MARGU-267352 format. One record per residue (C-alpha): residue in one letter; residue number from 0; x negated, y, z negated. Coordinates in pm, 1 decimal, always signed. Layout:
N
<"A",NUM,<X,Y,Z>>
...
***
This chain:
447
<"M",0,<-21244.3,+9844.8,-7820.9>>
<"M",1,<-21154.0,+9580.4,-7562.9>>
<"P",2,<-21200.3,+9707.9,-7204.1>>
<"Y",3,<-20889.9,+9519.0,-7082.3>>
<"D",4,<-20550.9,+9427.6,-7225.4>>
<"Y",5,<-20616.4,+9061.7,-7148.2>>
<"D",6,<-20896.3,+8833.0,-7040.6>>
<"L",7,<-20659.9,+8667.5,-6792.7>>
<"F",8,<-20331.2,+8781.8,-6641.5>>
<"V",9,<-20141.7,+8513.5,-6449.7>>
<"L",10,<-19871.3,+8589.5,-6193.1>>
<"G",11,<-19626.9,+8297.9,-6191.1>>
<"A",12,<-19544.8,+8036.6,-6455.2>>
<"G",13,<-19504.5,+7735.7,-6228.5>>
<"S",14,<-19698.4,+7412.6,-6263.8>>
<"G",15,<-20034.4,+7563.0,-6167.0>>
<"G",16,<-19992.7,+7891.8,-6351.2>>
<"T",17,<-19870.6,+7720.2,-6666.4>>
<"R",18,<-20164.4,+7479.4,-6672.6>>
<"A",19,<-20420.1,+7754.5,-6612.5>>
<"S",20,<-20264.1,+7978.6,-6879.5>>
<"R",21,<-20240.9,+7707.4,-7142.1>>
<"V",22,<-20593.1,+7573.0,-7091.7>>
<"A",23,<-20754.7,+7918.0,-7067.5>>
<"S",24,<-20583.9,+8018.4,-7392.7>>
<"A",25,<-20697.9,+7694.8,-7557.0>>
<"H",26,<-21052.7,+7787.3,-7456.2>>
<"G",27,<-21010.7,+8115.6,-7647.8>>
<"A",28,<-20903.0,+8358.6,-7375.0>>
<"R",29,<-20639.9,+8627.8,-7426.6>>
<"V",30,<-20377.7,+8528.3,-7169.8>>
<"A",31,<-20049.9,+8670.9,-7044.0>>
<"V",32,<-19829.4,+8519.9,-6773.4>>
<"A",33,<-19557.9,+8708.6,-6584.5>>
<"E",34,<-19262.7,+8509.9,-6450.0>>
<"E",35,<-18967.4,+8681.3,-6282.0>>
<"F",36,<-18739.6,+8377.1,-6272.5>>
<"R",37,<-18780.6,+8079.2,-6508.6>>
<"V",38,<-19085.4,+7914.4,-6663.1>>
<"G",39,<-19155.1,+7586.8,-6483.3>>
<"G",40,<-19165.8,+7706.1,-6124.7>>
<"T",41,<-19039.0,+7536.8,-5810.9>>
<"C",42,<-19120.9,+7178.3,-5909.0>>
<"V",43,<-18943.1,+7182.4,-6243.1>>
<"I",44,<-18658.4,+7424.7,-6171.1>>
<"R",45,<-18560.5,+7375.8,-5805.9>>
<"G",46,<-18790.2,+7114.5,-5654.3>>
<"C",47,<-18951.6,+6781.5,-5736.8>>
<"V",48,<-18786.4,+6707.6,-6070.4>>
<"P",49,<-18418.7,+6786.1,-6001.0>>
<"K",50,<-18455.4,+6640.3,-5650.0>>
<"K",51,<-18591.8,+6311.8,-5788.8>>
<"L",52,<-18299.2,+6296.7,-6031.6>>
<"L",53,<-18061.0,+6332.6,-5735.6>>
<"V",54,<-18253.0,+6055.2,-5558.4>>
<"Y",55,<-18203.4,+5829.9,-5861.4>>
<"G",56,<-17832.9,+5910.4,-5856.7>>
<"A",57,<-17808.7,+5839.2,-5485.0>>
<"H",58,<-17972.0,+5497.2,-5520.8>>
<"F",59,<-17676.6,+5374.7,-5724.9>>
<"A",60,<-17463.9,+5377.9,-5407.8>>
<"E",61,<-17666.5,+5091.1,-5263.7>>
<"D",62,<-17729.0,+4927.0,-5600.0>>
<"L",63,<-17357.2,+4903.1,-5674.7>>
<"K",64,<-17293.1,+4737.8,-5338.7>>
<"D",65,<-17585.4,+4499.7,-5385.1>>
<"A",66,<-17473.0,+4414.5,-5738.2>>
<"R",67,<-17180.8,+4210.0,-5603.2>>
<"R",68,<-17425.4,+3963.8,-5444.8>>
<"F",69,<-17597.5,+3935.6,-5782.0>>
<"G",70,<-17278.9,+3832.5,-5958.1>>
<"W",71,<-17147.6,+4164.6,-6087.0>>
<"D",72,<-16777.4,+4236.1,-6040.8>>
<"V",73,<-16806.1,+4592.3,-5909.0>>
<"P",74,<-16475.2,+4733.6,-5780.1>>
<"D",75,<-16456.8,+4838.4,-5415.4>>
<"D",76,<-16323.2,+5179.1,-5518.2>>
<"C",77,<-16610.1,+5319.2,-5725.5>>
<"P",78,<-16577.3,+5700.6,-5704.9>>
<"F",79,<-16871.2,+5936.3,-5741.0>>
<"D",80,<-16843.0,+6252.6,-5951.1>>
<"W",81,<-17080.2,+6515.3,-5806.1>>
<"P",82,<-17018.6,+6784.6,-6072.3>>
<"R",83,<-17107.2,+6536.3,-6346.7>>
<"L",84,<-17445.6,+6452.1,-6189.7>>
<"R",85,<-17511.8,+6814.2,-6091.1>>
<"D",86,<-17447.8,+6940.4,-6442.9>>
<"A",87,<-17655.4,+6663.3,-6602.1>>
<"V",88,<-17947.5,+6745.2,-6372.1>>
<"N",89,<-17924.5,+7116.5,-6448.5>>
<"A",90,<-17909.8,+7041.2,-6822.1>>
<"E",91,<-18235.0,+6847.4,-6788.2>>
<"V",92,<-18386.5,+7141.3,-6598.0>>
<"D",93,<-18285.6,+7368.0,-6886.8>>
<"R",94,<-18455.9,+7132.0,-7131.4>>
<"L",95,<-18776.5,+7126.5,-6928.7>>
<"N",96,<-18770.0,+7505.1,-6889.4>>
<"Q",97,<-18758.2,+7538.5,-7268.2>>
<"A",98,<-19029.6,+7275.0,-7313.0>>
<"Y",99,<-19264.3,+7458.8,-7075.9>>
<"T",100,<-19185.8,+7787.4,-7252.2>>
<"D",101,<-19257.7,+7633.2,-7591.8>>
<"T",102,<-19585.9,+7487.8,-7466.5>>
<"L",103,<-19708.9,+7829.0,-7354.3>>
<"C",104,<-19599.6,+7999.3,-7675.2>>
<"N",105,<-19751.1,+7728.0,-7893.5>>
<"N",106,<-20082.3,+7777.0,-7714.4>>
<"G",107,<-20084.9,+8152.4,-7774.5>>
<"V",108,<-19992.2,+8262.3,-7421.6>>
<"E",109,<-19784.0,+8579.5,-7396.6>>
<"I",110,<-19489.6,+8534.5,-7159.1>>
<"I",111,<-19369.0,+8846.4,-6977.9>>
<"A",112,<-19027.5,+8775.4,-6826.8>>
<"Q",113,<-19045.8,+9008.1,-6529.5>>
<"R",114,<-19211.4,+9048.7,-6191.4>>
<"A",115,<-19567.7,+9176.4,-6174.7>>
<"E",116,<-19748.2,+9319.4,-5874.1>>
<"V",117,<-20118.9,+9375.7,-5823.4>>
<"T",118,<-20230.9,+9739.5,-5821.3>>
<"G",119,<-20607.6,+9690.9,-5822.7>>
<"P",120,<-20888.3,+9443.3,-5896.7>>
<"H",121,<-20806.6,+9446.6,-6268.9>>
<"S",122,<-20453.2,+9584.7,-6295.0>>
<"V",123,<-20091.3,+9485.6,-6241.6>>
<"R",124,<-19768.1,+9681.1,-6263.2>>
<"L",125,<-19464.6,+9521.3,-6425.0>>
<"A",126,<-19109.7,+9568.7,-6297.3>>
<"S",127,<-19051.6,+9790.5,-6599.9>>
<"G",128,<-19317.0,+10029.5,-6466.2>>
<"E",129,<-19571.7,+9942.2,-6733.3>>
<"T",130,<-19930.4,+9873.9,-6626.1>>
<"K",131,<-20142.4,+9593.0,-6768.9>>
<"T",132,<-20513.1,+9531.0,-6719.7>>
<"A",133,<-20716.3,+9210.4,-6722.5>>
<"E",134,<-21071.6,+9098.6,-6658.5>>
<"R",135,<-20936.6,+8838.1,-6418.6>>
<"I",136,<-20604.5,+8802.6,-6237.0>>
<"L",137,<-20473.3,+8463.8,-6123.7>>
<"V",138,<-20207.5,+8454.6,-5850.7>>
<"A",139,<-19991.2,+8143.2,-5886.3>>
<"V",140,<-19658.8,+8261.0,-5743.0>>
<"G",141,<-19594.2,+7961.7,-5516.9>>
<"A",142,<-19390.7,+7964.4,-5196.8>>
<"H",143,<-19030.1,+7987.5,-5082.3>>
<"P",144,<-18822.6,+7808.2,-4815.8>>
<"A",145,<-18848.9,+7944.1,-4463.1>>
<"I",146,<-18524.0,+8042.5,-4288.9>>
<"P",147,<-18518.9,+8048.8,-3906.9>>
<"D",148,<-18425.6,+8380.8,-3748.0>>
<"F",149,<-18111.5,+8350.6,-3532.1>>
<"P",150,<-17752.4,+8481.5,-3531.8>>
<"G",151,<-17549.6,+8336.8,-3818.5>>
<"N",152,<-17841.1,+8209.8,-4027.0>>
<"E",153,<-17678.6,+8368.9,-4333.1>>
<"H",154,<-17429.6,+8081.7,-4332.2>>
<"G",155,<-17697.7,+7824.2,-4415.5>>
<"I",156,<-17860.7,+7737.2,-4748.8>>
<"T",157,<-18203.9,+7614.4,-4857.8>>
<"S",158,<-18312.2,+7337.3,-5091.9>>
<"N",159,<-18299.4,+7591.4,-5377.3>>
<"D",160,<-17920.5,+7599.9,-5348.7>>
<"V",161,<-17845.7,+7227.7,-5327.3>>
<"F",162,<-17861.5,+7181.6,-5703.5>>
<"H",163,<-17574.2,+7424.1,-5757.7>>
<"L",164,<-17325.1,+7320.4,-5487.5>>
<"P",165,<-16967.7,+7334.6,-5621.5>>
<"T",166,<-16862.7,+7037.0,-5408.2>>
<"L",167,<-17027.0,+6783.5,-5180.9>>
<"P",168,<-17000.2,+6850.2,-4806.7>>
<"K",169,<-16831.7,+6583.2,-4596.9>>
<"R",170,<-17057.2,+6678.7,-4303.1>>
<"V",171,<-17402.4,+6830.8,-4334.7>>
<"L",172,<-17659.8,+6939.5,-4077.8>>
<"I",173,<-18018.9,+6951.5,-4197.1>>
<"A",174,<-18266.9,+7153.0,-3992.8>>
<"G",175,<-18619.1,+7014.0,-4002.2>>
<"A",176,<-18769.9,+6666.5,-4021.1>>
<"G",177,<-19033.8,+6696.9,-4292.3>>
<"Y",178,<-19023.6,+6539.9,-4635.0>>
<"I",179,<-18762.8,+6779.5,-4778.2>>
<"A",180,<-18528.3,+6718.6,-4483.9>>
<"N",181,<-18557.6,+6341.2,-4501.5>>
<"E",182,<-18519.3,+6332.0,-4877.5>>
<"F",183,<-18199.3,+6536.3,-4882.0>>
<"A",184,<-18071.4,+6347.7,-4576.4>>
<"G",185,<-18094.5,+6026.4,-4776.7>>
<"V",186,<-17932.1,+6182.0,-5082.2>>
<"F",187,<-17636.5,+6331.0,-4894.6>>
<"H",188,<-17585.0,+6011.5,-4694.8>>
<"Q",189,<-17577.3,+5795.5,-5007.7>>
<"F",190,<-17325.9,+6034.0,-5164.0>>
<"G",191,<-17096.5,+5978.3,-4865.4>>
<"S",192,<-17169.2,+6275.0,-4637.0>>
<"H",193,<-17219.8,+6237.1,-4263.6>>
<"V",194,<-17570.9,+6366.5,-4198.6>>
<"I",195,<-17713.7,+6521.2,-3883.4>>
<"I",196,<-18089.3,+6589.4,-3877.3>>
<"M",197,<-18177.5,+6854.8,-3621.7>>
<"N",198,<-18542.3,+6901.8,-3525.3>>
<"R",199,<-18721.6,+7118.0,-3272.2>>
<"S",200,<-18955.2,+6832.1,-3169.5>>
<"Q",201,<-18921.3,+6454.5,-3135.5>>
<"E",202,<-19128.9,+6374.5,-3444.0>>
<"I",203,<-19024.9,+6326.7,-3804.3>>
<"L",204,<-19269.3,+6352.4,-4094.6>>
<"R",205,<-19558.1,+6490.8,-3891.6>>
<"G",206,<-19887.7,+6388.5,-4051.7>>
<"Y",207,<-19763.3,+6055.8,-4185.0>>
<"E",208,<-19862.0,+5718.2,-4042.5>>
<"I",209,<-19666.6,+5672.0,-3719.1>>
<"A",210,<-19559.2,+5315.2,-3801.4>>
<"L",211,<-19391.6,+5438.5,-4121.4>>
<"R",212,<-19223.0,+5726.6,-3942.5>>
<"D",213,<-19084.2,+5491.1,-3682.0>>
<"R",214,<-18960.3,+5250.6,-3948.4>>
<"L",215,<-18781.1,+5524.4,-4144.2>>
<"L",216,<-18618.9,+5653.6,-3825.8>>
<"Q",217,<-18504.5,+5301.2,-3735.5>>
<"I",218,<-18355.8,+5241.0,-4080.8>>
<"S",219,<-18191.4,+5584.3,-4091.4>>
<"L",220,<-18024.4,+5528.0,-3753.9>>
<"M",221,<-17909.7,+5184.1,-3865.8>>
<"K",222,<-17748.4,+5343.5,-4173.1>>
<"G",223,<-17559.0,+5592.3,-3959.4>>
<"L",224,<-17761.8,+5911.4,-3984.9>>
<"E",225,<-17752.3,+6117.3,-3665.1>>
<"F",226,<-18057.7,+6284.2,-3510.3>>
<"R",227,<-18071.5,+6577.1,-3268.9>>
<"F",228,<-18425.5,+6607.4,-3132.7>>
<"D",229,<-18574.5,+6886.2,-2917.9>>
<"A",230,<-18310.0,+7118.6,-3059.3>>
<"T",231,<-18337.9,+7479.6,-3174.0>>
<"F",232,<-18070.4,+7707.2,-3316.1>>
<"E",233,<-17876.1,+7936.3,-3087.1>>
<"R",234,<-17616.7,+8054.4,-3340.5>>
<"I",235,<-17388.0,+7946.9,-3623.7>>
<"E",236,<-17021.3,+8043.3,-3615.7>>
<"K",237,<-16809.8,+8033.2,-3931.4>>
<"N",238,<-16446.0,+7929.7,-3887.4>>
<"G",239,<-16275.4,+7919.4,-4224.7>>
<"E",240,<-16468.1,+7662.6,-4428.3>>
<"E",241,<-16626.6,+7503.6,-4121.0>>
<"L",242,<-16955.1,+7592.3,-3953.6>>
<"T",243,<-17013.6,+7533.0,-3583.6>>
<"V",244,<-17380.7,+7503.2,-3498.2>>
<"H",245,<-17477.8,+7584.4,-3140.1>>
<"M",246,<-17817.3,+7445.6,-3041.2>>
<"T",247,<-18031.1,+7396.0,-2733.7>>
<"G",248,<-18007.8,+7066.3,-2548.9>>
<"H",249,<-17708.5,+6930.2,-2738.3>>
<"E",250,<-17337.3,+6977.4,-2784.9>>
<"P",251,<-17232.8,+7202.1,-3077.9>>
<"A",252,<-17193.3,+7033.0,-3416.9>>
<"T",253,<-16915.4,+7125.3,-3659.2>>
<"V",254,<-17012.9,+7069.5,-4021.8>>
<"D",255,<-16935.8,+7188.1,-4373.4>>
<"L",256,<-17294.5,+7271.7,-4473.1>>
<"V",257,<-17616.9,+7371.3,-4298.3>>
<"L",258,<-17938.1,+7312.7,-4492.4>>
<"F",259,<-18264.6,+7471.7,-4378.0>>
<"A",260,<-18567.0,+7249.9,-4450.7>>
<"T",261,<-18802.2,+7416.9,-4206.2>>
<"G",262,<-19114.6,+7470.7,-4412.1>>
<"R",263,<-19226.8,+7696.6,-4696.0>>
<"I",264,<-19388.3,+8041.0,-4694.4>>
<"P",265,<-19638.8,+8167.2,-4958.2>>
<"N",266,<-19489.1,+8435.9,-5184.8>>
<"T",267,<-19739.0,+8709.0,-5103.2>>
<"A",268,<-19504.9,+8969.2,-4950.5>>
<"G",269,<-19478.2,+9280.9,-5163.8>>
<"L",270,<-19726.8,+9150.3,-5417.3>>
<"G",271,<-19969.7,+9438.8,-5364.7>>
<"L",272,<-20270.0,+9217.5,-5297.1>>
<"E",273,<-20399.1,+9448.7,-5024.5>>
<"S",274,<-20455.4,+9717.0,-5289.7>>
<"A",275,<-20734.8,+9502.6,-5433.0>>
<"G",276,<-20882.9,+9392.8,-5100.5>>
<"V",277,<-20740.4,+9040.0,-5112.5>>
<"E",278,<-20736.4,+8889.5,-4764.5>>
<"L",279,<-20455.8,+8666.7,-4638.6>>
<"E",280,<-20449.5,+8395.6,-4373.5>>
<"N",281,<-20104.7,+8342.8,-4222.1>>
<"G",282,<-19956.5,+8489.8,-4536.7>>
<"A",283,<-20157.9,+8272.1,-4775.9>>
<"V",284,<-20432.5,+8392.2,-5010.3>>
<"R",285,<-20774.7,+8295.3,-4875.9>>
<"V",286,<-20987.8,+8144.0,-5151.5>>
<"D",287,<-21321.3,+7968.5,-5191.3>>
<"A",288,<-21397.2,+7638.0,-5363.2>>
<"D",289,<-21364.9,+7807.7,-5704.3>>
<"N",290,<-21021.6,+7955.7,-5616.9>>
<"R",291,<-21169.9,+8305.2,-5588.5>>
<"S",292,<-21016.5,+8542.3,-5334.6>>
<"T",293,<-21203.2,+8807.1,-5136.7>>
<"C",294,<-21172.9,+9023.3,-5450.2>>
<"D",295,<-21418.5,+8893.8,-5712.9>>
<"S",296,<-21177.7,+8933.5,-6004.1>>
<"I",297,<-20866.2,+8789.4,-5838.2>>
<"F",298,<-20807.1,+8416.8,-5797.3>>
<"A",299,<-20525.1,+8208.7,-5652.6>>
<"I",300,<-20403.4,+7850.5,-5688.5>>
<"G",301,<-20116.1,+7633.6,-5571.6>>
<"D",302,<-19876.7,+7683.6,-5282.6>>
<"V",303,<-19962.3,+8053.2,-5245.8>>
<"T",304,<-20296.0,+7936.3,-5097.0>>
<"N",305,<-20123.6,+7691.7,-4857.7>>
<"R",306,<-20396.8,+7430.1,-4889.8>>
<"I",307,<-20202.2,+7122.6,-5000.2>>
<"Q",308,<-19851.0,+7212.8,-5117.1>>
<"L",309,<-19818.1,+6950.0,-5389.5>>
<"T",310,<-19753.7,+7005.6,-5758.9>>
<"P",311,<-20035.1,+6778.7,-5886.4>>
<"V",312,<-20279.9,+6968.9,-5665.5>>
<"A",313,<-20170.4,+7303.1,-5815.8>>
<"I",314,<-20210.6,+7156.3,-6163.9>>
<"R",315,<-20562.4,+7032.1,-6082.3>>
<"E",316,<-20652.1,+7373.7,-5944.6>>
<"G",317,<-20518.7,+7546.7,-6257.0>>
<"Q",318,<-20716.9,+7311.3,-6480.5>>
<"A",319,<-21034.2,+7356.8,-6275.2>>
<"F",320,<-21000.6,+7736.9,-6282.2>>
<"A",321,<-20952.2,+7750.0,-6659.4>>
<"D",322,<-21232.9,+7502.7,-6732.5>>
<"T",323,<-21473.1,+7681.7,-6498.9>>
<"F",324,<-21423.7,+8037.4,-6621.6>>
<"Y",325,<-21318.4,+7988.2,-6982.7>>
<"G",326,<-21431.9,+7640.9,-7087.2>>
<"N",327,<-21797.5,+7647.0,-6977.0>>
<"K",328,<-21721.1,+7342.2,-6764.2>>
<"P",329,<-21764.1,+7422.1,-6393.6>>
<"T",330,<-21512.1,+7212.0,-6201.4>>
<"R",331,<-21396.9,+7196.1,-5841.0>>
<"V",332,<-21100.1,+7007.3,-5702.6>>
<"D",333,<-21171.4,+6720.9,-5466.4>>
<"Y",334,<-20908.8,+6735.7,-5190.6>>
<"A",335,<-21001.9,+6400.6,-5035.5>>
<"C",336,<-20761.6,+6109.0,-5070.7>>
<"V",337,<-20471.5,+6301.4,-5221.4>>
<"P",338,<-20171.8,+6063.4,-5233.9>>
<"S",339,<-19829.5,+6179.5,-5125.4>>
<"A",340,<-19477.6,+6042.4,-5114.8>>
<"V",341,<-19146.4,+6099.8,-4942.5>>
<"F",342,<-18850.1,+6004.2,-5161.4>>
<"S",343,<-18639.5,+5907.3,-4864.4>>
<"H",344,<-18415.6,+5597.3,-4847.9>>
<"P",345,<-18633.0,+5386.9,-4849.3>>
<"P",346,<-18929.9,+5585.6,-4983.1>>
<"I",347,<-19265.6,+5633.1,-4815.0>>
<"A",348,<-19605.7,+5669.3,-4980.9>>
<"Q",349,<-19955.5,+5703.1,-4843.4>>
<"V",350,<-20312.2,+5792.5,-4930.4>>
<"G",351,<-20619.0,+5848.9,-4715.0>>
<"M",352,<-20646.8,+5842.4,-4336.7>>
<"T",353,<-20382.7,+5730.7,-4092.5>>
<"E",354,<-20491.7,+5481.6,-3828.5>>
<"S",355,<-20513.7,+5760.2,-3570.9>>
<"E",356,<-20726.1,+5980.6,-3797.7>>
<"A",357,<-20957.1,+5691.8,-3881.9>>
<"R",358,<-21014.5,+5606.1,-3516.2>>
<"Q",359,<-21099.7,+5968.6,-3440.3>>
<"K",360,<-21338.6,+6007.5,-3735.9>>
<"L",361,<-21488.8,+5658.8,-3772.8>>
<"G",362,<-21459.8,+5497.1,-3432.1>>
<"S",363,<-21460.9,+5138.0,-3551.2>>
<"V",364,<-21146.3,+5058.2,-3748.6>>
<"K",365,<-20975.0,+4744.6,-3875.5>>
<"V",366,<-20604.1,+4748.6,-3955.6>>
<"Y",367,<-20415.4,+4502.6,-4174.5>>
<"S",368,<-20040.8,+4497.8,-4227.3>>
<"S",369,<-19746.4,+4316.7,-4379.3>>
<"D",370,<-19393.4,+4354.5,-4243.6>>
<"F",371,<-19157.9,+4178.1,-4482.7>>
<"R",372,<-18809.7,+4171.8,-4628.2>>
<"P",373,<-18816.1,+4243.9,-5002.3>>
<"M",374,<-18675.0,+3961.2,-5214.2>>
<"K",375,<-18397.1,+4178.8,-5354.3>>
<"N",376,<-18286.3,+4276.2,-5002.7>>
<"V",377,<-18272.0,+3911.4,-4897.8>>
<"L",378,<-18025.6,+3812.4,-5170.5>>
<"A",379,<-17830.3,+4134.8,-5126.6>>
<"G",380,<-17785.8,+4057.2,-4756.3>>
<"R",381,<-17963.7,+4380.4,-4664.3>>
<"N",382,<-18170.9,+4361.3,-4344.2>>
<"E",383,<-18395.3,+4650.5,-4441.1>>
<"R",384,<-18765.2,+4558.7,-4412.2>>
<"A",385,<-19070.2,+4700.6,-4588.9>>
<"L",386,<-19398.7,+4774.1,-4413.6>>
<"Y",387,<-19743.6,+4799.9,-4573.8>>
<"K",388,<-20046.7,+4903.1,-4372.1>>
<"M",389,<-20414.2,+4916.2,-4469.7>>
<"V",390,<-20674.6,+5100.8,-4262.6>>
<"C",391,<-21039.2,+5004.1,-4308.5>>
<"D",392,<-21375.4,+5127.3,-4181.1>>
<"G",393,<-21474.4,+4862.3,-3926.7>>
<"N",394,<-21843.9,+4889.6,-4017.6>>
<"T",395,<-21831.5,+4891.7,-4397.5>>
<"D",396,<-21498.6,+4716.5,-4478.6>>
<"R",397,<-21413.7,+5016.3,-4700.5>>
<"V",398,<-21042.1,+5086.6,-4735.3>>
<"V",399,<-20984.3,+5440.9,-4604.6>>
<"G",400,<-20605.1,+5451.2,-4599.4>>
<"I",401,<-20298.1,+5274.2,-4737.2>>
<"H",402,<-19948.7,+5346.5,-4605.0>>
<"M",403,<-19623.7,+5199.5,-4734.7>>
<"I",404,<-19249.2,+5217.9,-4679.0>>
<"G",405,<-19014.5,+5017.9,-4895.0>>
<"P",406,<-18859.3,+5001.7,-5242.2>>
<"D",407,<-19078.2,+5157.3,-5514.6>>
<"A",408,<-19355.4,+5236.7,-5264.1>>
<"P",409,<-19462.6,+5557.8,-5450.1>>
<"E",410,<-19485.1,+5371.2,-5782.1>>
<"I",411,<-19702.5,+5101.6,-5625.3>>
<"L",412,<-19923.4,+5340.7,-5431.9>>
<"Q",413,<-20040.3,+5541.1,-5735.1>>
<"A",414,<-20257.4,+5250.7,-5852.7>>
<"A",415,<-20365.1,+5168.8,-5497.3>>
<"A",416,<-20474.1,+5531.7,-5450.5>>
<"V",417,<-20732.1,+5481.4,-5726.5>>
<"C",418,<-20879.8,+5197.8,-5522.0>>
<"V",419,<-20903.4,+5409.5,-5207.2>>
<"K",420,<-21053.4,+5700.1,-5402.0>>
<"A",421,<-21309.6,+5464.3,-5554.2>>
<"G",422,<-21412.2,+5337.2,-5209.6>>
<"L",423,<-21319.9,+4973.0,-5265.4>>
<"T",424,<-21342.0,+4727.7,-4977.0>>
<"K",425,<-21088.3,+4495.9,-4819.6>>
<"A",426,<-21287.7,+4202.8,-4961.8>>
<"Q",427,<-21233.1,+4337.9,-5314.2>>
<"F",428,<-20860.2,+4356.2,-5252.8>>
<"D",429,<-20870.6,+3999.2,-5119.2>>
<"A",430,<-21061.8,+3881.3,-5426.6>>
<"T",431,<-20785.5,+4007.1,-5656.3>>
<"V",432,<-20528.3,+3744.4,-5755.9>>
<"A",433,<-20173.9,+3835.1,-5651.6>>
<"L",434,<-19914.4,+3926.8,-5913.3>>
<"H",435,<-19621.1,+3708.3,-5808.9>>
<"P",436,<-19337.8,+3758.7,-5730.7>>
<"T",437,<-19373.3,+4130.6,-5660.2>>
<"M",438,<-19376.3,+4353.7,-5356.5>>
<"A",439,<-19712.3,+4495.7,-5470.5>>
<"E",440,<-19880.7,+4158.6,-5420.2>>
<"E",441,<-19863.5,+4219.1,-5045.5>>
<"L",442,<-20152.4,+4463.2,-5089.4>>
<"V",443,<-20391.0,+4177.9,-5174.0>>
<"L",444,<-20247.5,+3943.7,-4911.0>>
<"L",445,<-20268.1,+4168.1,-4604.1>>
<"R",446,<-20377.9,+4003.5,-4282.2>>
***
């Protein structure tokens, strides 16, 4: 008789949990995954994927204007239908949800469509009251948007709610200045909303290369986005359909929508982890290099560990966990040189060290850059400039960071990230013939 109901019980069927479940089952493990909402998790259901589809939709606003300079007879009155895009995006989310569900089922994973909480090192209790046991438990429940605590905060929404708005707001205030805030600021602006970004400090996109942050701020201001820096909430008052936001250091702002983009919190509250001796750090599960918590039989991956809150990282962690414990292939995730992107207007992408980080860690640093106007922008009469920056070790010539803002920057950076990860030198970039005419060729022409 088997000592446990399952070899592996996974809490959460997001990107990381789905990958771990599928691979562990393929290695021969008996696997169940509990998901209280929808299979696919934040990225697929209410994050990266639907957001990127909105970004694509928003880009048409500029493309239609630019098209006139390229000979297309686009009418001045070109209305945008928000419900049509919203419903198309949600239909694609439904398709992906079913695809992820089918993938798990086809790989022999049992899906339990309800919440599960940990009751001990080898046991969980389902919302139905039933108890299940497993040799190992994997916590992959992700994180949720943080909401500031102040009077009237119930009148605001989070990024989870944007994809279901009945109508577009004419005026929107976005709290925060990280990647989520800047992405939705660009989307709403392109759809015709007046956007106010409110931030408690004077920095946007903390952690990104300062030259790129400054360039995005400059372009955003030029486009008409409004910024309120050094501002914190005092209260929100609702007057009919309008919201009046009172904040420190600035006059009140009257808007139709308030969006909180003020960080994300690991979903550990009420999960019962303390019953198994699992320690938390600032609400996140503390794990070692093999994703093991302070309880030998309980592991955690993805945003619930608050290491690097990126979907591809969660997927790598899920793969490494399954290969290590069920595939006889010990694997650990390398967190160095993880690329990231901000799908703002224009987008930002970077990998490796910023110039500041490199100077602190390496001392001797060489920096190369290209500040140029993309060919398409020139003909379109758009003054928006792109900026590429390469940071190199001054002693070895090794490229330790690449930072880009401009059209298609994330698409270009993915290949460049391989070069940084491989430790290539500036001389090797220089020795590569340019692919002309492209924006990417600037990477091998930097001076």
